N, C-alpha and C positions, 0 to 999 in steps of 0.2 A: 455278868456286869462288865461294862466297858472298862478299858484301861483307865487307871486313875490319872488325874491331871498332874502336872509337874509340881504344883504346890502341895498336893497331898503326898506325893512321893518325897518331897523335901522333909515333911514331918514324919511320915509313917514308913518310908521305904527302908528295905534292908533288914528289918527286925519285926517279928510278930511274936510277942510273948505268949506262952501257953498259960494254962490255968495255974494261978498262984506264982507265976514267974515275975521277975522284976519288970516294971513298966519302962524304966530307962535301961539302956543297954548296959550290961555289966562290964566293969573294967577287970579284965583277966590279967592282973599284974603279976605274972609268973613267967620266969625264964624257961621253965621246963614242965613236962607233963608225965604222969605216972602210968605205967602199963603193968599188967599182971605177968606177961611172959615176954621173953626176948623175941619169940616168933612174931608176936603181934606188932612189936616195934619194928621188926625187920621188914614186915609188909609195907609199913609207912615209908621206910628208907628206899624201898624198891618201887615206890609210887604205885603200888598195887591197891592200896586202900586210902581213903581220905581220913585225915586226923591231924593231930598236933603232937610234935615231940620236942620242938625247941623254938622259942619265939624269934630267933634270928631269921627263920624262914617264914613262919606263919603264926598268927595269934588270933584267937576267936574274936576279940574286940575289933581288931583291924579288919578282919574279913567281913564283919557285919557292916562296918562303915563303907568298905570298898563296894559291897553289894548295893548300898544305897546310891553311891555315885554311878555305879554301873547302870542302875535303873534310870537315873536322871539322864544319862547320856544315850541310853538305848543300846547298850553294848551287850556282849556275851560273857565277858569276864573282866575282872579288874583287880588291881593290887595297890596297896599303899606303899609309899616310900618315905624316907626320912626328910626329904625336901623336894622342891620342884626341880632343882638341879639334878638330883639323883634320878628323878623320873625321866628327865630329858636324856640323861646318859644311858639308863637302862633301856629306854625305848629304842634307841639307835643301836646300842651295843648288843642287844639281843639278837639282831639279824645282820650285823656287820662286824667285820674283824680286819686284822692287818691285811692290807692290799685292796681293801674295798673303797667305795666312793659313795658320797651322799650329795644330793642337790638340796640346797637350803635357800630360803628367802634371806636376803641380806638384812631385811628389816625385822630383827629379832632382839630380844633382851641381851644386853651387853654381856652378862654372865654366861648366857648360852653361846654367844658368839665366841667368847674366850674358850669355853669348853670344847667347841667344835674346831676352831681355827688353830688353837694352840695345844691343848692337852690331848685331844683325841688324834690330832695330827701326829703327835709323838708316839701314839699307839699304832701308827701306820694306816689310819683312815683319813682319806682326803675329802675335802669339802669344796664344792663349787657354789659360790654365793651369787644369786641372781636377784635383780630388783623385783619386788612384788608387782611392779607395773610393767614387767617385761612382756613382750609379745609372745604369742604361742611359738613362733619360730625361734626366738631367743631362748625360751624355756627348753624346748626340745633339743637345742644345740648344746645344752649344758650336760646332757646325759652321756654316760660312757658305758662300755660293755660291762664294767664292774660296779655300776651304780646299784645300790641296794634299797634306797628309800628317798623320799622327798620330805622336807620338813618346813613348816611355816607356823605363824601365829595368827589366830583369828583376828585379834586386834593387837598390833605390835606394841611392845613396851620398850621405850616410851614414845616412839614416833607416831603411834596411833594410826598407822596404815591399816587398811582392812584387806585381808587376803581374799583373792578371788578363788574360793575353795574349789569350785567346779573346774576352773581352768587348770589348777595345779593337780587336781585329782585325775582329770582326763589325761594329762601328760604322763603322770606317774603310771597309770594303768596301761597306757599305750606302750610303755617300756617295761611292763611286767613287774612293777615295784609298788609298794604301798605308800600312801600319803599319811604322814604323822602331823597332827595339828595340836599345838599348844592352845588350849581354850581357856586359859586362866582368866583373862580380862572379861570375856563375854559371859562365861559360865554357861552351863546348859540351860539356865533360865532364859538367856537371850539368844543363844545359838547352839544347835546340836549338829556339829560338823558331819556326823555319820549320815545325816539326811541329805548332805550335799556331795557325798562321795569319799569323804575321808575314811581311813581304815583304822588308825590308832589315834587316840586322844590322850594328851597329857595335861596335868594341872599342877601348878603350885598351889596346894590347898591352903598355904600360909596366907593367901590373899583373900579374895571375897568369900571363899567357902568357909574359912575360919572367921574372918571378918572382924576380929577383935585383937589382933596382934598377940594372941595368946599361945599359939603352938605352931612350930614349923612342921611342914609336911608336903608330900606330893602324891600324885596318883597317876596310874596308867590304866586306860580302858581300851579293850580290844573290841572292835565292832563285830568280829566273827565273820566278816564278809570277804576278806582277802583269802583266796585259795592258794596257800603256800605250795600245795602238792603239784600245781601246774608248773612250778619252777624249782624242782628239787635240786638242780645244780646251783641255783642262786642261794638257796636257803637250806644247806645241808644240816645245819644245827637243829632244824625243825623236822626235816624229812629223812634223815639218816640216823643210825643208831648212836645214842649217847653212851659212850663207854663208862662214864662216871655214874651211870644208873643202870648198869648191866644190859646195855644195848637197847634201852627203850627208845622208840621212835615217837616223838611227841604228837605228830599229826595222826598217827595210827591209834595211839592209846587214848588221846584226849580230843580228837576231832579238830576240825577247822576252827571252831569257836573257842576251844580251850587250850590249844597247843602253845600259842604265843605267851600267854600269861603264865601257864604252868612252867614253861622253860625259864622265863624270867624269874619266877619265884624259886623253883627248885635248883636252878643253876647260878644265876647272878646274885640273888639274895643270899644264897648259901655261901658264895665265895667273897662277895663284897660287903654284905651285911648292913646295907643302908636302909634299915627298917624304921618305920615310924613307931614310936613308943605307944603302948596301949592307952596311956594317959592322954597323949596328944590326940589319938584317934577319938577318944571320948569327947574332948574339947571340940574337935572338928565337927563331930556329929551335932553338938549343940548349935554351932554356927550354921550347919546345913538346914536345921529345922526352921530357921528364919530367912534363909537365903532368898527365897522368892519375894518376900516382903521388903527386905533390905535393898535388893537390886533396883527395885522400882524407885526408891528414894534416892539412891546414888545417881541414877540416870537423870532424875528430875533436877537434882542439884547441879550435875555436870552440865546439862543443857542451859540452865539459868546462868551459871558462871561463864560459860562459853559465849553466850549472847552478850553479857556485860563486857567481857574482855574485847570482843569483836568491835565494839563501838568506842573503846577508850583510845584517846589520842596518843598515849604513851606505849601502846601495844602494837607491835609491828606485824604479828601474824598469830593466828589461833588454829590449832589442830583439834578438831572434834567432829567426828563423822556425822553427828546428829544435826550439825548446822547445814542449812541449805547453802549451796555454793562450795562446801568443803569438797576437796578432790575425791574423797571416798564416800560422799553422801549417797551416790547411786548404788554402790555396792552395799552400803549399810541398809538401804531400803530393801535390798534383796535378802541379805543374810541376817540382818539385825532389825527387823521391822518394829520390835517392841522396845528398842533401846539398846545402847551399846554398853557403856560403863560410866563410872563417875570420874574418870581421869581425863583431864584437859591438859594439853601442852601448848605453850605460847612463848613468844619472845618479846623483849621490851627494848625500847630505844636506848642506845648506848652500849648494846652488846653484852659480852660476858660479865664485865665489871658491874654494869647496871643491874644485871640479873642477880648477881650475888648480893648487891646492896639492897635491892628490893626485898629479897627474902629475909633479910635481917630485921625488917620492920613489920613483918607479919606477926599478929598476936594470937590468932586462933590456929592457923596452920603451923604445925611443927616441922622443922627441918629433920627429916628422917630418911634412912635407907629402907624405906617401906612404902607400900602403896596399897590401895584397895582395903582400907581400914574403916571402922566406924567413926574414927576421928580423922579430921582433915589433916593431911600432911603434904609436904612438897619436897622437891629435890632438884638440884642442878646436876643432871646426869654427867655432863662433861667433866665435872669435878669429883664425881663419885662412882656410880655404877659403870660408866663408860670411860673412866679415867685412863685406862690402859690403851685406849684407841687414839691414833693420830687424827688430824682434821679430815683427812681423806676417808679414813674408815668411818668416822663419825657421819660424814655426809652420805656415805653409802648405805648406812643403816637408818638414815632419816633423822639423825640427831645433830642439830646445829649447836655450835659452841655456846650460844646464848639461850638455848631451850630450857624452859622451866617445866617440870612435870608437877602438876597440881592435882592431888587426889581428893575429890570432894567426899567428905564423910557424911554422916547422917544429921549434922546440925541444921539449923534453919538457914535456908539459902540467902535470906536478906542479911544475916549476920556475916556470912562468908563474903558476900559482895561488898559490904561495908568495910570489912577488914582488907580486902584487896584494894579498894579505893583509897584508903588512907595510906597504904604502903606504896601505891603507885605515885601518890602525890609527893612522896619524899625522895624520889629519884629524879 
């Protein structure tokens, strides 16, 4: 039989119950697991056998859901984390350490920017931020001898720029490093970055994958395509013995397709412990089962709202790659032909104060530090998620001081437009 379609994988992927077994994935709400002998447990600690011994590292419920996301993205291995921030941190820190360097698109989520530019910088890892619209020459100039990876977002939050994945992947591979892509907004329903050359994909599963603001979570997926063994001097953590596991060499023991995730699980999750709870993984799976249906509605609502805002006299600009004439429409046609997401960003006449005033009059959309939910919500990033940035940094990541991020939920589009209309009339 041919490979199942994406919609079938959303519903059925990752778990096939046997005769008399639960139809829904079981929640293994246990911190620890019993073994008959110390020798049996010892083999697990030596990574010689597969199994579970403590949920800080791995849990059966989590692994089941991770397998589903891995199937959706077309990867070789995946792991869940406690949040999208943890996924971004692990994805980079798994292959970079003090004295290393990362090239990143400047148009990324504000929390990720702070993680990279402030916190990880304190750990001795430097980042060079480049515009997603940079030329190939400008992109190549950002690399250094100690560069270990390139990072970007398929659809940036909240600037809604679209990453030219092939351009960034080509530059990364020319310099012998992987491309890490945060695919949160597009989800694998609308874009599968591995098909365009990306090597690692991350998600904040808190967003569309969960879809109901019910459970925090993140995920990292490895494509299994990047050959770490070609660059053993760059990636000693994967290609040389790990003394904390009796000298195991991850690429030798687990192969190209398993080394990266195994190291992140056995080493980083062991030491940092940012695991997703089994209960949240169960909730996430419920969201994944309808992801392919929900994304279509989110995109339909997003396009309808964007078209309305584009014609309104009090709106100064609209960012939505589904609009013809949008700066990223051509890239969206290439990478996101079936739709992008339900998030629209725009500005209103009167600047920052007018934007804040407009939001006070919305009745359906709630002001929340959230996005990509079944319920419509909105945010003024300059006052919230990007509050730590100065105006120059805001402009660099595509966030103007007056920008409003409006996340279309699953409500009726006509109701959303009517709500926007009455709020705009009051500024």
